[in-house]
N, C-alpha and C positions, 0 to 999 in steps of 0.2 A: 740865337747866335752861337756859332761853334766856339769851343774853348781850347786854349793852349795853356798847358801847365809847364812850369819850369821850377827848378830847385833854387832856393835862395829867397831873397827879398827884392823888392822893386829897386832898379838901378844896377842889378847884377849883369854880368856879361851875357848870361842866358836871356835876360830881359831885353838887352840891347839887340841881340841876334833876332829875337822874336819880332821886335819892332821893325827890323830891317826886312824881314821876310813876309810877314802877315799884315793884312789890312782888314779892318772891320771884324776883328775877333776879340773875344774876351781873354785877356792874358792874366793868368792866375798863378801866384807863387805857392810853392809847397815847401815844407820844412826839410824833407828828405827826398832823395832820388827814388827810394822805395815807394813813397807816397805818390809821386808822379806816375810811376809805372802802374801802380794799383788803380788809380783813378782812370787812366786811359784804358786799362784792361776791362773796366766795367761800363764804359760809356762810349758808344759808337760815334758820338758827336764831338769827341775830343781828341786832341793830339798832344804829344809832349815834345819839347825841344831839349835835348840832353847833350852836354859836352862829352865827347868820346875820347879825344886825345888832343894833346898840345904839341906843336912842332918842336918846342925846346925841351919840355919836361916829360913828354911821353904820355902814356895812358892815364886817364883820369881815375879808372877803377870801377867802372859800372858794368863790367862784363858779366858778373854773376847775375845781375838783374836782366840782362839781355837773354841769358840762358833760362832764367826762371820764368819770365813772362812771355817770351817769344813774340813780341809785338812786331808788326810789319814796319820795315824801314821804307819811307816814301822818298826821302831825299837827304842829301848832305849839304852842309853850308859851312864855309870857312870864314870865321869872324876874325878880323884884325884885332889883336889885343894890344891896347895902349894903356899902360899903367900910369896913374897920376898920384902924386902925394896930395891928399886932401886935408885941409885944416879948417878951423873956425875962421870966419871972415877977419882979415887984418893980421893973420898969423904970419910970422917970419920963420924961415927954416931954422934960424939960430934958437928960436924958442922951443922947438919940438924936441922931445926926449924919447917918447914912446911911439912906436908905429904898429898898427894892427892890420891884419889881413889874413886871407887864406894862405895856407902853407906854400902852395905853388906860386902865388903872386909874390910872396916874400922872397922865395928862392930866385924868381925871375928878375928881382930888383936888388939882389944881394950886394952888388958893387956900390950902388947909391947908398944903401943902408949903412954899409961899412964906412964909406968915405965921410958920412955925416955922424958917425958914432951913435946911431939910433938903436934903441933896445926893441927887439922883435917880440911880438905877441901873436901867436897863431890863433885864429878864430875860424869859425865854420865857413864863412864866406866873405867876399870882398864888400858887397853892398851892406851886409849886416854890420861890418866894421865901421863903415861910413855912418850908418845910422847911430851906432853907439857913440862915436866921436861927437856927432851933432848933439846928442842928449847930454853928454858930460859937461859941455861948456868949458872944457879945460884946454888951453892953448898948448899945453905940453904934449897933448895926444893928437896923433894924426892917423889917417887910414890910407892904404893903397887900394885904389878902386878906379872905376871908369868915370869919364866925364859926365855920364848920365847919373851916376851916384851923387856927384857934386850938385847937379841941378835938383835931384830928388830930395836931398837932405840939407839944402841951403848951405853947402860948404864951399870953400874957395879952393881953386887949384893952386896950391903953393908952388908946385913944380910939375911941369908936363913931361910925359914920355920918359919915365925914369927907369924903364926896363933895361936889362943888360944888353939885349940884342934887339935891334929893330927888325920889323918884318915878322914878328911873332904872330902865329895863327892858332886858333883853336878850332878843331873840327866838331861841328854839331850834327847830330842825327835828329831828323823829324820822324816820329814814330806814332803808331796808333793800332787800334784793334782790327780795323777793316783791311782786307788784302787788296792791294792795287799795284799795278806796275805799268810802265809805259810800253807802247807798241814798239817792236823791234824796227828801228830805222837806221839812218846814216848818222848816228851820234855816238858819243862815247858813253858807255854804261858801266856801272859797277853791279855785280851780283854778290850779295852778302849771304852767308849761310853758316850754320854750325853743324858739327858732326862729332860722333863718339865712335872710336874704332873698336873692332873686335879685339879681344885680348890675345895677341899672338906675337911672336918675335918679328921685328922689322915691319910691323904693320904700317907705321907712318910712312916709311920709305917706300913701301910697295903702293900705298894708296895715292901718293903724289905723282907716280909715274905717268898717269894719264895726262896731267897738265903739261908735263915736259914734252911728251910725244905729240900732243895736239897744239903746242905753241901758245898755251894760255898762261898769261902772267898773273901770278898771285901777288897782291899788293899788301896783304896782311895775313899772318898766320900766328895765332896766339893760343896757347894752352891754358886751361883753367881746371883746377882739381874739382871733382864732383863730390858734393856732400861731405866736405871735410875729410876726404881721403887723399892720399898721395900716390895711389896706385891705379886710379881711374880718372881719366882726363877727357874733358870736352875740348874741342878746338873751334875757335872763331876765325872765320876766313872771309876775305874779300878778294875778288878777282876782277880783272879788266874784261868786260864783255857782258852781253845780254844772255840770259838763260836760254833764249830761243836760237842763239847762234849754234850751228852744228858742232863747232870745235868745243864750245863750252859744254854742250849736252854730252858729247862723247867723254869728256874729262870727268864730268860728274857721274856718269854711268860707271866708269872705272872706279871712282872713289866709292860709290855705293856698294860695290862688291866686298869692300873691307869694313863697312860700317855696321854698327849696332844701332845707331840712331843718326838720322840726317834730317835737317830742317832748313828750308830756304827762308831767310829773314826778309829779303827784299831785293828788288831789281830797280835801279834808279839811275838817272842821268848823272854823270860825273860832274862835280862842280868845276867851272871853267878855271878857277884858281889852282886846281890840282895840277901838280907837275911844274908850276912856275917857280 
């Protein structure tokens, strides 16, 4: 049976996303993102599902691992994020004093937390917070996590959908060691790649000219310092289109003239939720 690794514990949003996408696979938790990437880089029969960015709070911060391991991206998946206040069975909101969760989940529910005068405690992940609350047996403690976490750790949803903004989405990437891409057809595709420019003035400006000339839309361009320096940068980039499209090929050829390092991370169908 093929394996899917995710960061966190059972009940995490990554676990929820994995259950939405995969059938008949072994879904396995890892303590860290690094561990996920390492396992997938050593095993052809495994994939990872990793949160890459959130619509409200931005990048999750896993870019350095994308640069380091250079796994192939097979697809993207947008998971709806609905945060819930979870407590021990029979707990009332008035009894809760302390709330535990991942830093991003706490910030995404800041209005609710302030209005109920709760004391925030940052933890490594949402589901781990739910597990901790379940073990403490203390009604003063609650977690912000998914409804799956409530089921997993026998907690009660004290209050549903407590996030500041409705319609919050997290973009997940499904990645693995084997290289695979869809045939070029009449669909919307994303090509994802990373590059490092030659060190010369206006290199970035010159390198992006090909995309403008060929009418190719860049949907992501993010810089990341290489090996703890601040004078050498990699760029992580997504564009609208398939790598076999002539416009995309011409744009990437132009970019290649200015690059010291260039690596295609993946070509995949755009999620239907994208752009909504």
